N, C-alpha and C positions, 0 to 999 in steps of 0.2 A: 448583736441586737440586745443582749442582756446588759452590756455595758452602756448602751444608749438609754435603756430603760432605767438603769441605776442613776445616770446623770439627770434624767428627767425627774425621777423621784426626789433626788436631793434638791434640784431647783424648785420643785413644787413645794417642798417643805420650807424652804427659805421664803418663798412668796407667801405661803400661808401664815408664817410667823409675822411677816410685815403686815399682812391683812388683819391679823389679830390686833395689832397696835391701832390700826384705823378703826376697827370695829369697836374697840374699847372707847376710843375718842367719840365715836358717833353715839354709842349708848349713853355716855355721860351727858350728851346734849340732846337726847331724844325727847321730843315733845309728844303731846297727846295726838296731834294731827299725824305725826309720823307713825305712831303705833297703829292708828286706824288704817293708814295706807298699807302698812305691812300686812295687817290682818286681812285686808281685802285682796291682797295679791295672791293668796293661797286659795285653792279649791276647797270650799267648805264641805263638799261631798266626797272627799278623797277616800273615805272609808266605806262608801256604799258598795254593796255587792254588784258585780257585773254579770258573771256567768258562773254556774257551778254551785255546789253545796258546801264548799269549805267556809268555815266561819271567817269573817272579815277581821283582819288584824287591826288593832287600834294604832294609829300613827302617832308617835310621840314627837311633837315639835319642840326642838331645843332652841335656846336663844343663840344668837350668832356666835358668841364666845365659845359656848360648849360645842357647837358644830365645827367651828374652825379648829378647836383643840382636838376633836375626834378625827378630823381629816388629816391634821398634822401627824397625829400618832399613827394612823393607818399608813400614811406615806412613808414615815420613818421605818415602820415595820416592813414594808415592801423592800426597802433598801437593805436593812440588816438581815432579815430572815429569808427573803427570797433571793435577791440579787447576790448577796454575799455567799450564800450556799451554792448557788449555781456557778459563780465565778471562781470561788476558792475551794470548792469541794473536789480536790484532786486525788483523793483516795477514799476507799470505803470507810476506813476508820475515822477520817476527818468528817465525812458526810454524816456518819452515825453520831459523832459528838455534836455537830451542828444541829442535827435533827433532835437530839436530846435536849439541847438548849431551847429550841423552839417549842418542844413538847412541855417543858417545865415553865414556859412563860405564858402570858395571857395574850398570845398573838391572835389577831382578828381571824375569823373564819375565811374571809376572802384570801388572806395571805396564805393560810394553811392549804386551802384548795388549790391555789396557783402553784404552790410548792409541790404538792402531790401530783398535780397534773403534769408538771415539767420533769419530775423525777421518775415516774413510773409509766411504762408502756407495756402493754400486753401482760399485766400482772407481774412484771419483773422490774427491778431497779435498772433504769436506762434501757429497758427493752431487750 
């Protein structure tokens, strides 16, 4: 299953990179009418409080290029930080080196959480 996930992550990264090319082409031709349409397609009340007392987080809307770049980075991180560790971590020493590399990098919290979730069971490495 990890191998399939790795293949999917690599395929997604390739598709996101091709999507980036299309997005750059579209933003260079973007008209005022298109900007209004994009603005209307989002919920203007996305930051309203629903239930509870927690303060509402302000949602930061990125332009399409920044969003695709962020998704591509996260997808590539899933490949090298999560899938590679699970597939190639065949000894405790190797896993420690790989986890050290992940710790020293700026890996996304999603990738870190998935890595810990898959490596630790019952407060022990591999359970």
